[in-house]
C-alpha positions in Angstrom: 32.2 84.2 -51.9 29.2 87.4 -50.9 25.6 86.6 -51.0 23.1 88.5 -52.1 19.8 89.5 -50.8 16.5 88.3 -52.7 16.6 91.4 -55.0 20.2 91.0 -56.1 21.5 93.8 -54.3 24.6 93.3 -51.5 21.8 93.5 -48.7 23.2 96.6 -47.9 20.4 98.9 -48.1 17.7 96.7 -46.7 15.3 99.8 -45.9 14.5 99.5 -49.7 13.3 96.4 -49.7 11.6 96.9 -46.1 9.9 99.4 -48.6 8.9 97.8 -51.8 7.5 95.1 -49.3 5.3 97.6 -47.3 4.6 99.4 -50.5 3.0 96.2 -52.2 0.9 95.0 -49.0 -0.9 97.8 -48.6 -1.4 98.0 -53.1 -2.7 94.2 -52.5 -5.1 95.7 -49.4 -6.1 99.1 -51.3 -6.9 96.8 -54.6 -8.7 94.5 -51.7 -10.9 96.8 -50.2 -12.3 99.0 -53.5 -13.3 95.0 -55.4 -15.2 94.4 -51.4 -16.7 98.4 -51.5 -17.7 97.4 -55.2 -19.2 94.1 -54.7 -21.3 95.9 -51.5 -21.9 98.7 -54.1 -23.3 95.7 -56.3 -25.5 94.6 -53.7 -27.1 97.3 -52.7 -27.9 98.6 -56.0 -30.3 94.9 -56.6 -31.7 95.4 -53.6 -32.3 99.0 -54.3 -33.9 98.1 -57.3 -35.9 95.5 -56.5 -37.8 97.7 -53.7 -38.4 99.3 -56.8 -39.6 96.8 -58.5 -41.8 95.0 -56.0 -43.2 98.6 -55.0 -44.1 99.5 -58.4 -45.7 96.0 -59.3 -47.4 96.5 -56.2 -49.0 99.5 -57.2 -46.9 102.5 -54.7 -46.8 105.7 -57.5 -44.3 106.0 -59.4 -42.1 108.7 -57.7 -42.9 107.2 -54.0 -41.7 103.8 -55.3 -38.3 105.9 -56.4 -37.9 107.4 -53.2 -38.4 104.1 -51.4 -35.3 102.5 -53.6 -33.3 105.5 -53.1 -34.2 105.5 -48.9 -33.4 101.9 -49.3 -30.0 102.8 -51.5 -28.4 105.4 -48.5 -29.2 102.7 -45.5 -27.8 100.1 -47.0 -24.9 101.8 -47.5 -24.4 104.3 -45.0 -25.5 107.3 -46.7 -27.5 110.1 -44.7 -29.4 112.9 -47.0 -28.9 116.4 -46.4 -31.0 119.0 -47.7 -31.3 122.4 -47.7 -33.3 125.1 -47.6 -31.4 126.5 -50.9 -31.3 123.0 -52.8 -35.6 122.7 -52.9 -37.7 123.4 -55.8 -39.7 126.5 -53.7 -37.3 126.9 -51.2 -37.0 130.3 -50.9 -39.0 133.9 -50.7 
Protein backbone atom coordinates (compact mmCIF):
# COMPACT_ATOMS: atom_id res chain seq x y z
CA UNK A 1 0.00 0.00 0.00
CA UNK A 2 1.33 3.42 -0.97
CA UNK A 3 1.31 6.21 1.62
CA UNK A 4 0.28 9.70 0.61
CA UNK A 5 1.58 13.02 1.90
CA UNK A 6 -0.55 15.63 3.67
CA UNK A 7 -1.62 17.07 0.31
CA UNK A 8 -2.94 13.76 -0.94
CA UNK A 9 -0.23 13.27 -3.56
CA UNK A 10 2.34 10.52 -3.61
CA UNK A 11 5.02 12.82 -2.22
CA UNK A 12 7.05 12.73 -5.44
CA UNK A 13 7.32 16.54 -5.45
CA UNK A 14 8.30 17.62 -1.93
CA UNK A 15 9.55 20.98 -3.25
CA UNK A 16 6.04 22.12 -4.06
CA UNK A 17 4.68 21.51 -0.59
CA UNK A 18 7.72 23.22 0.96
CA UNK A 19 7.24 26.23 -1.33
CA UNK A 20 3.55 26.35 -0.39
CA UNK A 21 4.48 26.23 3.29
CA UNK A 22 7.02 29.05 2.91
CA UNK A 23 4.55 31.10 0.87
CA UNK A 24 1.89 30.68 3.55
CA UNK A 25 4.28 31.71 6.31
CA UNK A 26 5.38 34.73 4.28
CA UNK A 27 1.76 35.77 3.75
CA UNK A 28 1.00 35.46 7.46
CA UNK A 29 4.09 37.46 8.41
CA UNK A 30 3.23 40.20 5.91
CA UNK A 31 -0.33 40.43 7.26
CA UNK A 32 0.94 40.58 10.84
CA UNK A 33 3.45 43.31 9.95
CA UNK A 34 0.74 45.31 8.19
CA UNK A 35 -1.56 45.08 11.21
CA UNK A 36 1.24 46.24 13.52
CA UNK A 37 2.11 49.15 11.23
CA UNK A 38 -1.56 50.17 11.11
CA UNK A 39 -1.86 50.10 14.90
CA UNK A 40 1.34 52.13 15.19
CA UNK A 41 0.05 54.73 12.70
CA UNK A 42 -3.25 55.02 14.59
CA UNK A 43 -1.39 55.58 17.86
CA UNK A 44 0.83 58.21 16.19
CA UNK A 45 -2.24 59.99 14.80
CA UNK A 46 -3.84 60.05 18.25
CA UNK A 47 -0.69 61.48 19.80
CA UNK A 48 -0.35 64.14 17.09
CA UNK A 49 -4.05 64.99 17.45
CA UNK A 50 -3.67 65.37 21.20
CA UNK A 51 -0.68 67.68 20.72
CA UNK A 52 -2.72 69.76 18.26
CA UNK A 53 -5.79 69.93 20.53
CA UNK A 54 -3.82 70.73 23.66
CA UNK A 55 -1.83 73.41 21.88
CA UNK A 56 -5.00 75.10 20.63
CA UNK A 57 -6.61 74.84 24.07
CA UNK A 58 -3.52 76.47 25.57
CA UNK A 59 -3.81 79.42 23.22
CA UNK A 60 -1.16 78.48 20.69
CA UNK A 61 -2.00 79.98 17.27
CA UNK A 62 -3.56 77.54 14.78
CA UNK A 63 -0.65 77.43 12.32
CA UNK A 64 1.90 76.86 15.08
CA UNK A 65 -0.27 74.14 16.65
CA UNK A 66 -0.55 72.50 13.23
CA UNK A 67 3.24 72.58 12.82
CA UNK A 68 3.69 71.13 16.31
CA UNK A 69 1.31 68.28 15.49
CA UNK A 70 3.09 67.64 12.17
CA UNK A 71 6.48 67.62 13.89
CA UNK A 72 5.11 65.15 16.43
CA UNK A 73 3.69 62.92 13.68
CA UNK A 74 6.98 62.97 11.78
CA UNK A 75 8.97 62.25 14.91
CA UNK A 76 6.80 59.34 16.04
CA UNK A 77 6.66 57.83 12.56
CA UNK A 78 10.40 58.33 12.06
CA UNK A 79 9.93 60.57 9.03
CA UNK A 80 12.26 63.35 7.98
CA UNK A 81 10.80 66.37 6.24
CA UNK A 82 12.86 67.39 3.23
CA UNK A 83 12.17 70.83 1.84
CA UNK A 84 13.66 72.34 -1.25
CA UNK A 85 13.74 75.99 -2.15
CA UNK A 86 11.66 75.30 -5.25
CA UNK A 87 8.81 73.85 -3.16
CA UNK A 88 8.62 76.83 -0.81
CA UNK A 89 6.18 79.60 -1.62
CA UNK A 90 8.12 82.58 -2.92
CA UNK A 91 11.34 80.56 -2.94
CA UNK A 92 12.29 81.67 -6.44
CA UNK A 93 13.65 84.94 -7.81
